[in-house]
C-alpha positions in Angstrom: -32.8 -21.0 15.7 -31.8 -17.3 15.6 -28.1 -18.5 15.3 -28.8 -21.0 12.8 -30.9 -19.0 10.5 -27.8 -16.3 10.6 -25.3 -19.2 9.3 -27.8 -20.4 6.9 -28.4 -16.9 5.6 -24.6 -16.2 5.5 -23.7 -19.4 4.0 -26.4 -18.5 1.1 -24.9 -15.0 0.6 -21.4 -15.8 0.5 -22.2 -18.7 -2.3 -23.5 -16.0 -4.0 -20.7 -13.2 -3.6 -17.9 -16.0 -4.5 -20.2 -16.9 -7.9 -20.6 -13.2 -8.9 -17.1 -12.7 -8.1 -15.7 -15.9 -10.2 -18.0 -14.4 -13.1 -17.5 -10.6 -13.0 -14.4 -9.1 -14.9 -15.4 -5.7 -14.8 -12.6 -3.2 -15.8 -11.6 -0.6 -13.1 -11.6 2.9 -15.0 -9.2 5.8 -14.6 -10.7 9.3 -14.0 -9.9 12.5 -15.1 -8.8 13.7 -11.4 -5.7 11.3 -11.7 -3.0 13.2 -13.5 -4.2 16.2 -10.9 -3.1 13.7 -8.3 -0.6 12.7 -9.4 1.2 15.8 -10.2 0.3 16.9 -6.5 1.9 13.3 -5.0 5.3 13.8 -7.0 5.8 17.5 -7.1 5.3 18.1 -3.4 5.4 14.7 -1.6 7.9 12.8 -3.1 11.9 13.3 -2.1 14.7 11.4 -2.0 16.7 14.0 -0.1 17.4 13.3 3.7 17.9 16.0 6.0 18.5 15.4 9.8 18.8 12.2 9.7 19.7 11.2 13.1 22.9 9.4 14.1 24.3 7.7 17.1 27.9 8.7 17.8 30.0 6.4 19.8 33.4 7.4 20.6 35.1 4.9 23.1 38.7 7.1 23.5 38.4 10.1 25.3 41.7 11.7 23.7 40.6 15.2 21.8 41.9 13.7 18.7 38.9 11.0 18.3 36.3 13.8 19.6 37.8 16.0 16.8 37.5 13.5 14.0 33.7 13.2 14.3 33.2 16.9 15.1 32.0 18.0 11.5 29.2 15.7 12.1 27.3 18.5 14.2 27.9 20.7 11.6 26.3 18.8 8.7 22.4 20.1 7.7 21.6 16.6 6.8 22.7 14.9 10.0 21.6 14.9 13.6 24.1 13.3 15.9 23.3 11.9 19.2 25.7 10.6 21.5 24.7 7.6 23.7 27.3 6.2 26.5 28.2 3.0 24.5 27.5 0.7 21.7 24.6 -1.3 23.8 22.5 2.2 24.0 23.5 2.9 20.0 22.6 -0.5 19.1 18.5 -0.4 21.3 18.5 3.2 19.3 18.7 1.5 16.1 16.7 -1.7 16.6 13.6 0.8 18.0 14.6 2.6 14.6 15.6 6.0 16.5 18.4 6.4 14.9 19.9 5.5 11.2 23.1 4.9 11.8 26.1 4.2 14.3 29.6 5.9 14.2 31.9 4.0 16.4 35.4 5.2 16.9 37.2 2.4 19.1 39.0 2.2 22.4 42.4 2.9 20.5 41.6 5.1 18.0 44.2 8.3 18.8 47.2 5.6 18.8 46.2 4.2 15.6 45.5 7.0 14.0 49.3 8.3 15.2 50.1 5.2 13.5 48.6 6.0 10.4 45.8 3.0 10.3 42.6 4.6 12.5 39.3 3.2 11.4 35.9 4.6 11.9 33.0 2.0 11.9 30.0 3.1 10.1 26.9 0.8 10.9 23.6 1.6 8.5 20.3 0.8 9.0 19.5 -1.3 5.8 15.9 -1.4 5.9 15.9 1.5 3.5 18.8 0.8 1.0 18.0 4.6 -0.8 18.4 6.0 2.7 21.3 4.2 3.9 23.6 4.7 1.1 22.5 8.7 0.9 23.8 9.0 4.8 26.7 7.0 4.5 27.8 9.4 1.7 27.0 12.6 4.0 29.0 10.6 6.9 32.2 9.9 4.6 31.9 13.3 3.6 31.5 15.2 7.0 34.4 12.9 8.4 36.5 13.6 5.0 36.2 17.1 5.4 37.1 17.5 9.1 40.2 15.3 8.5 41.3 17.8 5.7 40.6 20.6 8.2 42.9 19.2 10.7 45.6 18.9 8.4 45.5 22.0 7.2 45.9 23.1 11.0 48.7 20.4 11.7 50.4 21.9 8.7 53.3 19.9 6.8 55.1 18.6 10.0 52.3 17.3 11.6 49.7 16.0 9.5 47.8 13.2 11.1 47.6 10.1 10.1 44.8 8.8 7.6 41.4 7.5 8.9 39.6 4.4 7.0 35.8 4.2 7.2 34.6 0.9 7.5 31.1 0.7 6.8 28.5 -2.3 7.3 24.9 -2.5 6.6 22.6 -3.7 9.4 19.1 -5.6 8.6 20.1 -5.7 4.4 23.6 -7.5 4.6 23.6 -7.9 0.9 22.6 -4.0 0.4 19.8 -5.2 -2.2 16.8 -2.8 -3.0 14.9 -5.9 -3.3 15.1 -6.6 0.3 13.5 -3.5 1.0 10.9 -3.3 -1.6 9.6 -6.9 -2.1 8.1 -6.6 1.8 6.6 -3.3 0.9 5.0 -4.8 -2.4 2.8 -6.9 0.1 1.1 -3.9 0.9 -0.1 -2.8 -2.1 -1.3 -6.2 -3.0 -3.2 -6.7 -0.1 -4.5 -2.6 -0.8 -5.4 -3.8 -4.4 -7.3 -7.0 -3.6 -8.8 -5.1 -0.7 -10.4 -1.6 -1.3 -9.8 -1.4 -4.9 -11.8 -4.7 -5.9 -14.2 -4.3 -3.3 -15.1 -1.0 -4.1 -17.4 -2.1 -7.1 -19.5 -4.8 -5.3 -22.3 -2.6 -3.0 -22.3 0.0 -6.1 -22.9 -3.1 -8.3 -25.6 -4.1 -6.4 -27.7 -0.3 -6.2 -27.1 -0.5 -10.0 -28.5 -3.5 -10.9 -31.8 -3.2 -8.1 -30.4 -6.4 -6.3 -29.5 -4.8 -3.2 -33.3 -3.9 -2.4 -34.3 -7.0 -3.3 -32.3 -8.3 -0.4 -33.7 -5.5 1.8 -36.9 -7.1 1.9 -35.9 -10.4 3.4 -34.7 -11.0 6.6 -30.7 -10.5 5.6 -28.8 -8.2 8.5 -26.5 -5.6 7.4 -24.3 -7.6 9.4 -24.3 -10.5 7.4 -24.0 -8.9 3.8 -20.7 -7.4 4.7 -19.5 -10.9 6.0 -20.6 -12.4 2.7 -19.3 -9.5 0.5 -15.9 -9.5 2.3 -15.1 -13.5 3.1 -14.2 -14.4 -0.7 -12.1 -11.9 -0.6 -10.6 -12.7 2.5 -9.7 -16.1 0.8 -8.4 -14.6 -2.1 -6.1 -12.3 0.0 -4.8 -15.0 2.2 -3.6 -17.4 -1.1 -1.8 -13.8 -1.9 -0.4 -13.9 1.5 0.8 -17.0 0.9 2.3 -16.3 -2.5 4.2 -12.9 -1.7 6.0 -14.8 1.7 7.0 -17.6 -0.6 8.2 -15.5 -3.4 10.2 -13.1 -1.1 11.7 -16.2 0.5 12.6 -18.3 -2.5 12.6 -16.2 -5.6 13.8 -12.8 -4.3 15.8 -14.5 -1.0 14.3 -11.9 1.6 15.1 -12.6 4.7 12.3 -13.2 7.4 13.8 -12.5 10.6 10.8 -11.5 12.6 7.9 -14.2 13.2 5.9 -15.9 10.6 2.6 -15.8 12.6 2.9 -12.0 13.3 3.6 -11.3 9.6 0.2 -13.2 8.7 -1.6 -11.6 11.3 -0.8 -8.2 11.0 -1.4 -8.9 6.8 -4.9 -10.2 7.3 -5.6 -7.2 9.7 -4.6 -4.9 7.0 -6.4 -7.1 4.1 -10.0 -6.7 6.5 -9.1 -2.8 6.9 -8.9 -2.5 3.1 -12.0 -4.8 2.1 -13.7 -2.7 4.5 -12.6 0.5 3.3 -13.7 -0.3 -0.1 -17.1 -1.6 0.7 -17.7 1.6 2.7 -16.7 4.0 -0.5 -19.0 1.5 -2.7 -22.0 1.8 0.1 -21.5 5.5 -0.3 -21.0 6.4 -4.2 -23.4 3.5 -5.1 -21.9 4.1 -8.5 -19.2 1.9 -9.8 -17.2 4.0 -12.1 -17.3 6.8 -9.1 -16.5 3.8 -6.7 -13.5 2.9 -8.6 -12.2 6.8 -8.8 -12.5 7.4 -5.3 -11.0 3.6 -4.3 -8.2 4.9 -6.7 -7.7 8.2 -5.3 -8.4 7.2 -1.4 -6.6 3.9 -1.2 -4.1 2.5 -3.9 -2.6 5.5 -4.9 -1.8 7.1 -1.1 -0.5 3.6 0.0 2.0 3.6 -3.2 3.1 7.4 -2.5 2.4 7.9 1.2 3.0 4.6 2.9 6.9 4.8 3.2 7.0 2.1 0.1 9.0 4.9 -2.4 10.7 6.9 0.1 11.2 8.1 3.9 8.4 9.5 4.7 10.5 11.5 7.3 11.9 13.6 4.5 8.5 14.8 3.0 6.9 18.1 4.4 5.4 18.1 7.7 2.0 18.1 6.1 2.6 15.1 4.3 4.0 13.3 7.2 0.5 14.1 8.7 -1.5 12.8 6.4 0.4 9.7 5.9 -0.2 8.9 9.5 -4.0 8.9 9.0 -3.0 6.1 6.4 -3.4 2.7 7.5 -1.0 1.2 5.0 1.6 3.7 6.9 1.5 1.8 9.9 1.0 -1.9 8.2 4.2 -0.9 5.8 6.5 0.0 8.7 5.6 -3.2 10.6 5.9 -5.5 7.7 9.4 -4.0 7.0 10.5 -4.4 10.4 8.9 -7.7 10.7 10.6 -9.1 7.5 14.3 -7.3 8.0 14.9 -6.6 11.8 13.1 -9.1 13.4 10.1 -9.0 16.3 9.7 -5.6 17.7 7.1 -5.8 20.0 6.4 -2.4 20.3 6.2 -1.7 16.5 3.6 -5.2 16.1 1.6 -3.9 19.2 1.1 -0.6 17.7 0.2 -1.2 14.0 -2.0 -4.2 15.5 -4.0 -1.7 17.4 -4.1 0.9 15.1 -5.1 -1.6 12.4 -8.1 -2.8 15.1 -9.4 0.3 15.3 -9.6 0.9 11.9 -11.8 -2.3 11.2 -14.1 -0.9 13.9 -14.4 2.2 12.5 -14.7 0.9 8.7 -17.3 -1.6 10.0 -19.4 0.8 11.8 -19.3 3.0 8.7 -20.0 0.1 6.2 -22.9 -0.9 8.2 -24.2 2.5 8.1 -24.3 2.9 4.1 -26.5 -0.7 4.3 -29.3 0.3 6.3 -32.6 -0.9 5.4 -33.9 2.3 4.0 -34.9 3.1 0.1 -34.0 6.5 -1.0 
């Protein structure tokens, strides 16, 4: 009987919340703190510079001229070369996102350079087209500068042959910025549907006095939370479908990973966002304050500090630490990996574990704000 009573109460609450959600079109206000936050985020957190970008250098030709051709990479402040044994090792590093590019010198490099048609292949990680283009420019510059030094040392009589750089983009063959941006928009939409909208729900109940009325009924806090979350989970699930269809058929973004894992991680992050909004709403008990806190604590960080706009490795160390606290950062990383690189289980397991932990913590905090006590 207890179980059936739970179901009946939850069904009634869900019906009430759904009707209330459909009727209420409250406008979310922007507070006076927003300009200050924007200035701080743009001034200290936003950077399009790339420094110490990890680059795998594979030299198949043991001749000294091959090593000399890429010697300039080690002297660049923008590049951090590593030297795997072969292309298989470099490919594994690229797939694990441990390097941003691969510089490959083939076995016949010295012979072809003596003939004047040597080639160096550059393979770039195209999941972030902005960083990939910048890194390509650094690599071109470092290799060209070393070639000029070789020419100066050799003199007119012994000038070495020209080197042709052959770039190639991995994970984003078309070099389209939409391939990088559209998966990230899924993060922002889930944040908007979640924390930004549900932040008003409990606060509105407190302001109207309806939550006190619920407290005198047999309804439990967990039933209130389920009822608040359920309608927005449905809205969020629909939005996930719309985002995936738009990404595939409108923007032609490839989906190289498991579609089921994309949906699973998206639903986990949606649950995190919903619980975050409810917790904020229960803590503030004021719609205006809740909207401001939700804006500053969820949507703005998800936009600026999750890796949506720029590579977080280029940000100051403090900003990097703050970004790792945000659930949006972990969801952003895994959703881009699933879209563009494929199913990388290490990234999926890590993201699901972090998001599940956030669900437990935020669920506990939200329930504490709904304990049956009147202040």
